NUTI-34795 format. One record per residue: residue in one letter; x, y, z of N, C-alpha, C in turn. Coordinates in steps of 0.05 Angstrom, whole numbers, plus 5000, padded with zeros to 4 digits. Each point is the difference from the previous one (the first is absolute). Last residue first. Example, Ala and Ser with C-alpha at 12.3 -4.5 7.8 and 13.67 -1.06 7.14 Angstrom:
! residues 2
<timi->s; n.east->5257; n.north->4955; n.up->5142; ca.east->5016; ca.north->5024; ca.up->5001; c.east->4985; c.north->5022; c.up->5014>
<timi->a; n.east->5006; n.north->4885; n.up->4999; ca.east->4982; ca.north->5024; ca.up->5000; c.east->5018; c.north->5024; c.up->5000>
END
This chain:
! residues 69
<timi->x; n.east->6257; n.north->5898; n.up->3283; ca.east->5001; ca.north->4982; ca.up->4972; c.east->5025; c.north->5000; c.up->4990>
<timi->x; n.east->4978; n.north->5021; n.up->5111; ca.east->5006; ca.north->5009; ca.up->4978; c.east->5000; c.north->4980; c.up->4974>
<timi->x; n.east->4974; n.north->4975; n.up->5088; ca.east->4998; ca.north->5026; ca.up->5000; c.east->5007; c.north->5019; c.up->4970>
<timi->x; n.east->5022; n.north->4901; n.up->5033; ca.east->4982; ca.north->5004; ca.up->4977; c.east->4988; c.north->5032; c.up->5011>
<timi->x; n.east->5075; n.north->4952; n.up->5036; ca.east->4979; ca.north->5000; ca.up->5010; c.east->4979; c.north->5008; c.up->4987>
<timi->x; n.east->5086; n.north->5004; n.up->4955; ca.east->4995; ca.north->4979; ca.up->5022; c.east->4979; c.north->4996; c.up->5014>
<timi->x; n.east->5009; n.north->5082; n.up->4956; ca.east->5000; ca.north->4974; ca.up->4979; c.east->4993; c.north->4981; c.up->5011>
<timi->x; n.east->5032; n.north->5067; n.up->5063; ca.east->4966; ca.north->5003; ca.up->4985; c.east->5002; c.north->4982; c.up->4982>
<timi->x; n.east->5081; n.north->4993; n.up->5030; ca.east->4980; ca.north->4991; ca.up->5020; c.east->4973; c.north->5007; c.up->4990>
<timi->x; n.east->5070; n.north->5038; n.up->4945; ca.east->4997; ca.north->4968; ca.up->5000; c.east->4980; c.north->4990; c.up->5020>
<timi->x; n.east->5013; n.north->5093; n.up->4998; ca.east->4991; ca.north->4988; ca.up->4978; c.east->4993; c.north->4972; c.up->4995>
<timi->x; n.east->5057; n.north->5036; n.up->5070; ca.east->4975; ca.north->5000; ca.up->5003; c.east->4977; c.north->4998; c.up->4983>
<timi->x; n.east->5090; n.north->5003; n.up->4974; ca.east->5001; ca.north->4977; ca.up->5020; c.east->4968; c.north->4999; c.up->5009>
<timi->x; n.east->5025; n.north->5076; n.up->4961; ca.east->5005; ca.north->4973; ca.up->4975; c.east->4996; c.north->4982; c.up->5016>
<timi->x; n.east->5002; n.north->5080; n.up->5045; ca.east->4983; ca.north->4996; ca.up->4987; c.east->4995; c.north->4976; c.up->4979>
<timi->x; n.east->5054; n.north->4986; n.up->5092; ca.east->5007; ca.north->5022; ca.up->4980; c.east->4969; c.north->5003; c.up->4986>
<timi->x; n.east->4993; n.north->4960; n.up->5101; ca.east->5014; ca.north->4991; ca.up->4971; c.east->5001; c.north->5030; c.up->4981>
<timi->x; n.east->4974; n.north->4977; n.up->5096; ca.east->5027; ca.north->5014; ca.up->4992; c.east->5003; c.north->4996; c.up->4980>
<timi->x; n.east->4914; n.north->4973; n.up->5032; ca.east->5007; ca.north->5025; ca.up->5009; c.east->5030; c.north->5014; c.up->4998>
<timi->x; n.east->4971; n.north->4910; n.up->4968; ca.east->4987; ca.north->5018; ca.up->4983; c.east->5003; c.north->5030; c.up->5017>
<timi->x; n.east->5055; n.north->4920; n.up->5039; ca.east->5004; ca.north->5006; ca.up->4973; c.east->4981; c.north->5027; c.up->4980>
<timi->x; n.east->4971; n.north->4965; n.up->5093; ca.east->5021; ca.north->5024; ca.up->4998; c.east->5020; c.north->5007; c.up->4973>
<timi->x; n.east->4929; n.north->4938; n.up->5005; ca.east->4988; ca.north->5021; ca.up->5005; c.east->5023; c.north->5020; c.up->5000>
<timi->x; n.east->5020; n.north->4908; n.up->4984; ca.east->4992; ca.north->5021; ca.up->4980; c.east->4986; c.north->5017; c.up->5007>
<timi->x; n.east->5035; n.north->4954; n.up->5061; ca.east->5022; ca.north->5005; ca.up->4982; c.east->4988; c.north->5021; c.up->4984>
<timi->x; n.east->4947; n.north->4995; n.up->5083; ca.east->5006; ca.north->4981; ca.up->4987; c.east->5021; c.north->5015; c.up->4980>
<timi->x; n.east->4945; n.north->5043; n.up->5060; ca.east->5025; ca.north->4998; ca.up->5005; c.east->5009; c.north->4979; c.up->4989>
<timi->x; n.east->4906; n.north->5012; n.up->4987; ca.east->5012; ca.north->5022; ca.up->5006; c.east->5028; c.north->4983; c.up->5014>
<timi->x; n.east->4942; n.north->4960; n.up->4915; ca.east->5001; ca.north->4998; ca.up->5034; c.east->5020; c.north->5020; c.up->5005>
<timi->x; n.east->4941; n.north->5013; n.up->4908; ca.east->5033; ca.north->4990; ca.up->5011; c.east->4993; c.north->4998; c.up->5034>
<timi->x; n.east->4927; n.north->5038; n.up->4941; ca.east->5007; ca.north->4976; ca.up->4995; c.east->5025; c.north->4983; c.up->5009>
<timi->x; n.east->4983; n.north->5097; n.up->5007; ca.east->4977; ca.north->4983; ca.up->5016; c.east->5003; c.north->4968; c.up->4992>
<timi->x; n.east->5067; n.north->5060; n.up->4962; ca.east->5002; ca.north->4997; ca.up->5031; c.east->4971; c.north->4990; c.up->5015>
<timi->x; n.east->4997; n.north->5018; n.up->4903; ca.east->5022; ca.north->4983; ca.up->5005; c.east->5001; c.north->4997; c.up->5039>
<timi->x; n.east->4944; n.north->5072; n.up->4966; ca.east->4988; ca.north->4964; ca.up->4996; c.east->5019; c.north->4982; c.up->5006>
<timi->x; n.east->5030; n.north->5080; n.up->5011; ca.east->4992; ca.north->4998; ca.up->5017; c.east->4973; c.north->4973; c.up->4999>
<timi->x; n.east->5057; n.north->5040; n.up->4935; ca.east->5019; ca.north->4985; ca.up->5023; c.east->4977; c.north->4994; c.up->5022>
<timi->x; n.east->4960; n.north->5035; n.up->4926; ca.east->5013; ca.north->4977; ca.up->4996; c.east->5019; c.north->4991; c.up->5022>
<timi->x; n.east->4964; n.north->5083; n.up->5004; ca.east->4974; ca.north->4986; ca.up->5001; c.east->5017; c.north->4966; c.up->4995>
<timi->x; n.east->5054; n.north->5077; n.up->4995; ca.east->4997; ca.north->4998; ca.up->5024; c.east->4981; c.north->4973; c.up->5003>
<timi->x; n.east->5023; n.north->5029; n.up->4916; ca.east->5019; ca.north->4983; ca.up->5006; c.east->4994; c.north->4999; c.up->5033>
<timi->x; n.east->4942; n.north->5052; n.up->4955; ca.east->4994; ca.north->4976; ca.up->4987; c.east->5025; c.north->4980; c.up->5015>
<timi->x; n.east->5001; n.north->5091; n.up->5026; ca.east->4985; ca.north->4989; ca.up->5006; c.east->4988; c.north->4971; c.up->4995>
<timi->x; n.east->5071; n.north->5053; n.up->4960; ca.east->5009; ca.north->4990; ca.up->5026; c.east->4973; c.north->4989; c.up->5011>
<timi->x; n.east->4989; n.north->5034; n.up->4917; ca.east->5019; ca.north->4971; ca.up->4999; c.east->5006; c.north->4995; c.up->5030>
<timi->x; n.east->4949; n.north->5075; n.up->4980; ca.east->4983; ca.north->4973; ca.up->4992; c.east->5023; c.north->4974; c.up->5001>
<timi->x; n.east->5036; n.north->5081; n.up->5014; ca.east->4987; ca.north->5002; ca.up->5015; c.east->4979; c.north->4975; c.up->5001>
<timi->x; n.east->5055; n.north->5028; n.up->4929; ca.east->5019; ca.north->4992; ca.up->5017; c.east->4984; c.north->4991; c.up->5027>
<timi->x; n.east->4953; n.north->5032; n.up->4929; ca.east->5012; ca.north->4976; ca.up->4998; c.east->5018; c.north->4990; c.up->5019>
<timi->x; n.east->4969; n.north->5090; n.up->5007; ca.east->4976; ca.north->4978; ca.up->5004; c.east->5015; c.north->4977; c.up->4993>
<timi->x; n.east->5057; n.north->5066; n.up->4981; ca.east->4997; ca.north->4996; ca.up->5031; c.east->4980; c.north->4980; c.up->4995>
<timi->x; n.east->5017; n.north->5021; n.up->4919; ca.east->5016; ca.north->4983; ca.up->5014; c.east->5004; c.north->5001; c.up->5028>
<timi->x; n.east->4943; n.north->5054; n.up->4948; ca.east->4991; ca.north->4976; ca.up->4999; c.east->5028; c.north->4977; c.up->5008>
<timi->x; n.east->5002; n.north->5096; n.up->5014; ca.east->4980; ca.north->4986; ca.up->5018; c.east->4992; c.north->4972; c.up->4991>
<timi->x; n.east->5070; n.north->5043; n.up->4950; ca.east->5006; ca.north->4993; ca.up->5031; c.east->4979; c.north->4988; c.up->5011>
<timi->x; n.east->4979; n.north->5029; n.up->4919; ca.east->5018; ca.north->4972; ca.up->4994; c.east->5009; c.north->4998; c.up->5029>
<timi->x; n.east->4958; n.north->5079; n.up->4985; ca.east->4973; ca.north->4978; ca.up->4996; c.east->5020; c.north->4978; c.up->5001>
<timi->x; n.east->5049; n.north->5076; n.up->4998; ca.east->4984; ca.north->4996; ca.up->5033; c.east->4985; c.north->4973; c.up->4996>
<timi->x; n.east->5037; n.north->5024; n.up->4921; ca.east->5025; ca.north->4989; ca.up->5013; c.east->4989; c.north->4999; c.up->5027>
<timi->x; n.east->4943; n.north->5041; n.up->4943; ca.east->5006; ca.north->4975; ca.up->4994; c.east->5023; c.north->4983; c.up->5013>
<timi->x; n.east->4982; n.north->5092; n.up->5016; ca.east->4974; ca.north->4992; ca.up->5005; c.east->5005; c.north->4964; c.up->4993>
<timi->x; n.east->5072; n.north->5058; n.up->4971; ca.east->5000; ca.north->5000; ca.up->5033; c.east->4977; c.north->4983; c.up->5006>
<timi->x; n.east->5006; n.north->5025; n.up->4912; ca.east->5023; ca.north->4975; ca.up->5008; c.east->4995; c.north->4993; c.up->5022>
<timi->x; n.east->4950; n.north->5073; n.up->4971; ca.east->4985; ca.north->4976; ca.up->4998; c.east->5021; c.north->4979; c.up->5005>
<timi->x; n.east->5027; n.north->5084; n.up->5013; ca.east->4983; ca.north->4999; ca.up->5018; c.east->4988; c.north->4964; c.up->4997>
<timi->x; n.east->5061; n.north->5036; n.up->4936; ca.east->5013; ca.north->4995; ca.up->5026; c.east->4981; c.north->4989; c.up->5024>
<timi->x; n.east->4973; n.north->4995; n.up->4893; ca.east->5010; ca.north->5023; ca.up->5023; c.east->5006; c.north->4988; c.up->5025>
<timi->x; n.east->5010; n.north->4961; n.up->4894; ca.east->4992; ca.north->4994; ca.up->5027; c.east->5006; c.north->5021; c.up->5021>
<timi->x; n.east->5004; n.north->5006; n.up->4887; ca.east->5016; ca.north->4998; ca.up->5027; c.east->4982; c.north->4998; c.up->5023>
END
């Protein structure tokens, strides 16, 4: 039987991993958006679309402009 302390330790490590993954995802997403916005002309329809896009719509734009394979 696993002790309660061991289970709490494992749960804490999992939570730390989730938080690190979340932070990394936010950072990478911000970098990709910055690359996309550098390519687009400010004020253009595509630029505005990129700023207001849902996650799925933005992924299509990343692929369209070669930021994401």
